[in-house]
C-alpha positions as CSV (number, residue, x, y, z in Angstrom):
1,M,7.1,-11.5,21.3
2,T,8.6,-14.8,20.1
3,K,7.4,-18.3,20.5
4,D,10.9,-19.3,21.9
5,S,11.0,-16.5,24.6
6,V,8.0,-17.6,26.6
7,S,6.3,-21.0,27.2
8,M,3.7,-22.0,24.8
9,H,0.9,-21.6,27.5
10,A,2.0,-18.0,28.2
11,Y,2.3,-17.3,24.6
12,E,-1.3,-18.6,23.9
13,L,-2.5,-16.6,26.9
14,K,-1.0,-13.3,25.7
15,I,-2.5,-13.8,22.2
16,E,-5.9,-14.5,23.8
17,Q,-5.6,-11.4,25.9
18,Y,-4.8,-9.2,23.0
19,I,-7.7,-10.5,21.1
20,R,-10.0,-9.9,24.1
21,L,-8.9,-6.3,24.2
22,D,-9.2,-5.9,20.5
23,K,-12.9,-7.1,20.6
24,L,-14.0,-4.7,23.3
25,P,-16.9,-2.5,22.2
26,R,-16.2,1.2,21.5
27,I,-12.7,1.3,23.0
28,G,-9.5,1.8,21.1
29,I,-5.8,1.6,21.7
30,K,-5.4,5.2,23.0
31,S,-8.1,4.7,25.7
32,L,-6.4,1.4,26.7
33,Y,-3.1,3.1,27.1
34,K,-4.8,5.9,29.0
35,T,-6.3,3.3,31.4
36,A,-3.0,1.6,31.8
37,G,-1.3,4.9,32.5
38,Q,-3.8,5.9,35.2
39,H,-3.2,2.7,37.1
40,Q,0.5,2.4,36.3
41,C,0.2,-1.0,34.7
42,D,1.1,-2.7,31.5
43,L,-1.5,-2.9,28.7
44,L,-2.4,-6.5,29.3
45,D,-2.6,-6.0,33.0
46,I,-5.8,-4.0,32.4
47,I,-7.5,-7.4,32.3
48,N,-6.7,-7.8,36.0
49,L,-8.0,-4.4,37.1
50,S,-11.0,-4.4,39.4
51,T,-14.5,-3.2,38.2
52,G,-14.1,-0.1,40.4
53,Q,-10.8,0.8,38.8
54,L,-12.2,0.4,35.3
55,Q,-15.2,2.5,36.2
56,Q,-12.8,5.1,37.5
57,S,-11.3,5.2,34.0
58,G,-14.7,5.7,32.4
59,W,-15.4,2.2,31.3
60,S,-19.0,1.3,30.6
61,T,-20.8,-1.6,32.1
62,A,-20.9,-3.3,28.6
63,Q,-17.1,-2.9,28.2
64,I,-16.4,-4.3,31.6
65,E,-18.6,-7.3,31.0
66,A,-17.0,-7.9,27.6
67,L,-13.6,-7.8,29.3
68,R,-14.6,-10.3,31.9
69,H,-16.4,-12.8,29.6
70,K,-14.3,-15.6,28.2
71,S,-16.5,-16.7,25.4
72,P,-16.0,-19.8,23.3
73,I,-15.7,-17.5,20.3
74,L,-12.6,-15.8,21.9
75,H,-11.1,-19.3,22.4
76,G,-11.8,-20.2,18.8
77,Y,-10.1,-16.9,17.6
78,T,-7.0,-17.8,19.6
79,K,-6.9,-21.3,18.3
80,T,-7.1,-20.1,14.7
81,V,-4.2,-17.6,15.3
82,L,-2.0,-20.2,16.9
83,Q,-2.7,-22.7,14.1
84,W,-1.8,-20.2,11.4
85,L,1.5,-19.2,13.4
86,S,2.4,-22.9,13.7
87,L,2.4,-23.3,9.8
88,S,5.6,-21.4,9.2
89,D,8.5,-19.6,10.8
90,D,7.7,-16.8,8.4
91,H,4.3,-16.2,10.1
92,H,4.4,-13.5,12.8
93,F,2.0,-12.0,15.4
94,I,3.3,-8.5,16.3
95,S,1.6,-6.8,19.2
96,C,1.6,-3.0,19.7
97,C,4.0,-3.6,22.7
98,D,6.6,-5.5,20.6
99,A,9.7,-3.7,19.3
100,A,8.9,-5.1,15.9
101,F,5.6,-3.1,15.8
102,P,6.0,-0.2,13.4
103,P,6.2,2.9,15.5
104,Q,4.4,5.1,12.9
105,I,1.3,2.8,13.2
106,K,1.1,3.5,16.9
107,E,0.5,7.2,15.9
108,L,-2.7,6.4,14.0
109,A,-6.0,7.7,15.4
110,R,-7.4,4.2,15.4
111,A,-4.3,2.1,15.7
112,P,-4.6,-1.7,15.7
113,L,-3.5,-3.6,18.8
114,F,-1.6,-6.1,16.7
115,L,-0.6,-7.0,13.2
116,F,-0.2,-10.3,11.4
117,A,2.8,-10.6,9.1
118,K,3.8,-13.2,6.5
119,G,7.4,-12.7,5.2
120,N,10.1,-10.4,6.5
121,P,8.6,-8.1,9.2
122,L,11.8,-6.0,9.4
123,L,10.7,-4.3,6.1
124,L,7.9,-2.6,8.1
125,H,10.6,-0.4,9.6
126,Q,12.1,0.6,6.3
127,A,11.2,4.0,4.6
128,Q,8.2,3.4,2.3
129,L,6.3,4.9,-0.5
130,A,2.7,3.9,-1.1
131,I,1.5,3.6,-4.7
132,V,-2.3,3.4,-5.2
133,G,-4.7,4.0,-8.1
134,T,-7.5,2.6,-10.3
135,R,-8.4,-1.0,-10.7
136,S,-8.6,-0.5,-14.5
137,P,-5.4,1.4,-15.4
138,S,-4.6,2.6,-18.9
139,Q,-1.5,1.5,-20.7
140,Y,-0.1,4.9,-19.8
141,A,-0.7,4.3,-16.1
142,K,1.1,0.9,-16.3
143,E,4.1,2.6,-17.9
144,V,4.1,5.2,-15.3
145,V,4.1,2.7,-12.5
146,N,7.1,0.8,-14.1
147,D,9.1,4.0,-14.7
148,L,8.5,5.4,-11.1
149,V,9.4,2.1,-9.5
150,A,12.5,1.8,-11.6
151,G,13.5,5.4,-10.5
152,I,12.7,4.6,-6.9
153,A,15.0,1.5,-7.1
154,Q,17.7,3.5,-8.7
155,H,17.6,6.8,-6.6
156,T,16.1,5.9,-3.2
157,D,16.2,3.4,-0.5
158,A,12.4,3.2,-0.1
159,A,10.2,0.1,-0.2
160,I,6.9,0.1,-2.1
161,T,3.7,-0.4,-0.1
162,S,0.3,-1.1,-1.7
163,G,-2.9,-3.1,-1.2
164,M,-2.4,-6.1,-3.6
165,A,-5.8,-5.1,-5.3
166,I,-6.4,-5.5,-9.1
167,G,-4.9,-2.6,-11.1
168,I,-2.3,-0.2,-10.0
169,D,-1.8,-2.1,-6.7
170,G,-0.9,-5.3,-8.5
171,F,1.3,-3.5,-11.1
172,S,3.1,-1.7,-8.3
173,H,4.0,-4.9,-6.5
174,R,5.0,-6.6,-9.7
175,A,7.2,-3.7,-10.8
176,S,8.8,-3.8,-7.3
177,L,9.6,-7.5,-7.5
178,H,11.0,-6.9,-11.1
179,W,13.3,-4.1,-10.0
180,D,14.3,-5.7,-6.7
181,V,12.5,-3.2,-4.5
182,P,11.3,-4.5,-1.2
183,T,7.4,-4.5,-1.3
184,I,4.8,-4.6,1.4
185,A,1.2,-5.7,0.7
186,V,-1.4,-4.6,3.3
187,L,-4.6,-6.7,3.1
188,G,-8.2,-5.9,3.7
189,C,-8.9,-9.5,4.9
190,G,-7.3,-12.2,6.9
191,I,-3.5,-12.7,6.4
192,D,-4.2,-16.3,5.1
193,I,-6.7,-15.2,2.5
194,V,-5.6,-14.4,-1.1
195,Y,-7.8,-11.6,-2.5
196,P,-8.4,-11.4,-5.4
197,K,-7.8,-15.0,-6.1
198,R,-6.0,-14.3,-9.3
199,H,-3.2,-12.8,-7.3
200,R,-2.2,-16.2,-5.8
201,Q,1.2,-16.2,-7.4
202,L,1.8,-12.5,-6.5
203,Y,0.9,-13.2,-2.9
204,D,3.4,-16.0,-2.7
205,E,6.1,-13.9,-4.4
206,I,5.5,-11.0,-2.0
207,A,5.6,-13.3,1.0
208,E,9.0,-14.8,-0.2
209,K,10.7,-11.5,-1.1
210,G,8.8,-8.9,0.9
211,V,6.1,-9.0,3.5
212,I,2.3,-9.2,3.7
213,V,0.5,-7.5,6.5
214,S,-3.0,-7.6,8.0
215,E,-4.6,-6.3,11.2
216,F,-7.5,-8.8,10.7
217,L,-7.6,-12.3,12.3
218,P,-6.8,-15.3,10.0
219,G,-10.0,-16.4,8.1
220,T,-11.5,-12.9,8.0
221,A,-13.2,-12.6,4.6
222,P,-12.7,-9.5,2.5
223,H,-15.5,-7.0,2.9
224,A,-16.0,-3.4,1.7
225,S,-16.1,-2.1,5.2
226,L,-12.6,-3.4,5.9
227,F,-10.7,-1.7,3.0
228,P,-10.8,1.8,4.5
229,R,-9.1,0.3,7.5
230,R,-6.5,-1.3,5.3
231,N,-6.0,2.1,3.6
232,R,-5.1,3.9,6.8
233,I,-2.4,1.3,7.4
234,I,-1.1,1.8,3.9
235,S,-0.7,5.5,4.3
236,G,0.3,5.1,8.0
237,L,3.3,2.9,7.1
238,S,4.5,5.3,4.2
239,D,6.4,8.5,4.1
240,G,4.3,9.5,1.1
241,V,1.3,8.3,-1.1
242,I,1.6,8.4,-4.9
243,V,-1.7,8.2,-6.8
244,I,-1.7,7.0,-10.4
245,E,-5.2,7.3,-12.1
246,A,-8.1,7.4,-9.7
247,K,-11.7,8.7,-9.7
248,I,-12.7,11.2,-7.0
249,K,-14.9,8.6,-5.3
250,S,-12.4,5.8,-4.9
251,G,-10.5,4.0,-2.3
252,S,-7.3,5.7,-3.5
253,L,-8.6,9.1,-2.4
254,V,-9.6,7.6,0.9
255,T,-6.0,6.6,1.3
256,T,-4.8,10.2,0.5
257,K,-7.4,11.5,3.0
258,Y,-5.7,9.4,5.7
259,A,-2.3,10.4,4.5
260,L,-3.2,14.1,4.9
261,E,-4.6,13.5,8.3
262,Q,-1.2,11.8,9.2
263,N,0.7,14.7,7.8
264,K,2.1,12.6,5.0
265,E,3.1,13.9,1.6
266,V,0.7,13.2,-1.4
267,F,1.9,12.9,-5.0
268,A,-0.4,12.8,-7.9
269,V,0.5,11.9,-11.5
270,P,-1.5,14.0,-14.1
271,S,-3.1,12.3,-17.2
272,A,-5.2,13.2,-20.2
273,I,-8.1,15.4,-19.3
274,Y,-10.6,13.1,-21.1
275,N,-9.5,10.1,-19.1
276,P,-12.2,9.5,-16.5
277,N,-9.6,8.0,-14.2
278,A,-7.7,11.3,-14.2
279,E,-10.2,13.4,-12.3
280,G,-9.0,12.2,-8.9
281,C,-5.4,13.0,-9.5
282,H,-6.2,16.4,-11.1
283,F,-8.4,17.1,-8.1
284,L,-5.6,16.3,-5.7
285,I,-3.2,18.5,-7.7
286,K,-5.6,21.4,-7.6
287,S,-5.9,20.9,-3.8
288,G,-2.2,21.1,-3.3
289,A,-0.8,17.6,-4.0
290,K,2.6,17.4,-5.7
291,L,2.3,17.2,-9.4
292,T,4.5,14.2,-10.0
293,E,6.3,13.3,-13.3
294,T,9.5,11.7,-12.2
295,V,11.0,10.3,-9.0
296,Q,12.8,13.6,-8.6
297,D,9.5,15.3,-7.8
298,I,9.3,12.8,-4.9
299,V,12.8,13.3,-3.7
300,D,12.4,17.1,-3.8
301,E,9.7,16.7,-1.1
302,L,11.2,13.8,0.7
303,P,15.0,14.2,0.4
304,H,15.7,11.8,3.3
305,L,14.7,8.9,0.9
306,A,17.4,9.6,-1.6
307,K,20.6,7.5,-1.9
308,P,23.6,9.6,-1.0
309,A,24.6,10.2,-4.6
310,A,21.1,10.5,-6.0
311,N,19.8,13.8,-4.6
312,T,20.4,15.6,-7.9
313,L,18.2,15.7,-11.0
314,F,19.0,12.6,-13.0
315,N,19.3,12.4,-16.7
316,Q,16.0,11.6,-18.5
317,K,16.9,13.4,-21.8
318,S,18.4,10.8,-24.0
319,V,15.2,9.2,-25.3
320,K,13.3,12.5,-25.3
321,Q,15.9,14.5,-27.2
322,T,16.4,11.9,-30.0
323,L,12.7,11.8,-30.5
324,A,11.8,15.4,-30.0
325,S,11.5,16.1,-33.7
326,D,10.1,12.8,-34.9
327,P,7.0,13.6,-37.1
328,L,5.5,10.2,-36.7
329,L,5.8,10.2,-32.9
330,D,4.4,13.8,-32.7
331,N,1.2,12.4,-34.2
332,V,0.7,9.6,-31.7
333,S,-1.2,10.7,-28.7
334,Y,-1.1,9.6,-25.1
335,S,-4.5,8.2,-25.7
336,A,-5.2,5.7,-28.5
337,T,-4.5,7.0,-32.1
338,S,-5.5,4.9,-35.1
339,V,-3.0,4.0,-37.7
340,D,-5.1,5.7,-40.4
341,D,-5.0,9.0,-38.5
342,I,-1.2,8.7,-38.1
343,A,-0.7,8.0,-41.8
344,K,-3.0,10.9,-42.8
345,C,-1.2,13.4,-40.5
346,T,2.3,12.3,-41.5
347,G,1.7,11.7,-45.2
348,M,3.4,8.3,-44.8
349,S,2.0,5.1,-46.3
350,I,0.3,2.7,-43.9
351,P,3.0,-0.1,-44.3
352,D,5.7,2.5,-43.5
353,V,3.8,3.7,-40.4
354,L,3.3,0.1,-39.2
355,T,7.0,-0.7,-39.6
356,Q,8.0,2.5,-37.7
357,L,5.5,1.9,-35.0
358,L,6.7,-1.8,-34.5
359,Q,10.3,-0.5,-34.0
360,Y,8.9,2.0,-31.4
361,E,6.9,-0.7,-29.7
362,L,9.9,-2.9,-29.4
363,R,11.8,0.0,-27.8
364,G,9.0,0.6,-25.3
365,I,8.1,4.1,-26.8
366,V,4.6,3.2,-27.9
367,A,2.1,0.5,-27.2
368,S,-0.5,-1.2,-29.3
369,T,-4.1,-1.3,-28.0
370,P,-7.3,-2.4,-29.7
371,E,-8.2,1.2,-30.5
372,G,-4.8,2.1,-31.9
373,Y,-1.3,3.1,-30.7
374,V,-0.6,4.9,-27.4
375,K,2.6,7.0,-26.8
376,L,4.3,6.0,-23.6
377,R,7.2,8.5,-23.7
378,G,8.9,10.9,-25.9
C-alpha cells in the first residue's frame, strides 16, 4: 500500500480498518483469514459482513460489537499512525496483504496484521541471521560477535537481525554497520521510540543504512510483556538464530524457543564453564543446537546463505599457527588472568610480560580488563 496509489481518505480508512481488526479481542490473523475465506471476501471486507455471517464463522458477541464500534480511541490511533507516516518517506506501514510484507512472518502462529518500518523495507525480504544474547557480555563475547559478523560479511549474503537491546544486540548491530552488513532492528515498543535511550545514535544509523521494524503502534511504550512478541518476529524473519552468552531464563532462549517452533536452525557459541552467561548456550548445545565456533559452522547448516565461492572451509590458521607455541599466550586464559600469574607461570619479568601483552593487545589477540588480561584468540 503506498500513499500515492490511493486517495488520502481511502488510505486513512484502510489504516483505520487494519487497526480495528488488530484490536479485536481474542481473534488473530488466521481466524480472520478463515472468516474471509468462508465468505469469499478480502480481509478488510470482513468489516462489512453481517452479524449473522460473523456468527456463522464463530464470532462471539463481544468480538462483533468491537468490530462495529468506532471508538474515539480508534480514531486517535489512526491519527497517530498517519502523523508518523507523514514525517518521512522512509516511514512505512506494511499490511499483511501488501507484497512488501515478509512472507515468513505470515507463517507465524500469532502473526501481526501489519508492521511499521523505518528505513529500507526491502531488507525484510533478504536472507537473515539473528544474533541474540546477554545484556552484559564479556570481552570474549564482544570479540565473538565481531568475528562472526565479519565472517558473515565475507562469506554469506545474509543480513543481521537483532532487538537493539543493550549488550549482544547492540554489539551485533554496530558490528554489522562496521562491516557493511545490512542490519534489521526489531523493537519491543513503538517504531518512534528509542529504547534504550542510550541507543539514539545507533537507532539513527540503523534507520539510515538498514531498517527498524515494529508491530506496535507509534507511541507504544516498552514493556516486559511486549519483548516476547518482538522475539518471535526476530526469529520469524531469520533463517537461523545465533546465541552468544545467555542465561537459561532469558529473552534469548525465548527467541530460540520460537525459532524451534518455526523450524529454524539454532546456533550456540560455547564459553567458559564458570561463566554464568554460558549456561544458556551450553544447555542449547546439549539439547541439539549447533555448536558454533566459526561462520563455517553456520554455512554447513544453511548452505543457501553462502556466497558462490565461499562454501568451503575458509582459512583461519594464520594467527593460530604463529601463536600456537607462544608460552606467554598459553598462560593467558579466556577469562581474566592477572599479570602476576602470567609472570609466575612463564618465568618472565613483569615489565617484559607487560610489553608483550601490549603488543598482543594492539594486534587484537588479548584485551585488558580491570581483573587482568583476557585471551581473545590463539
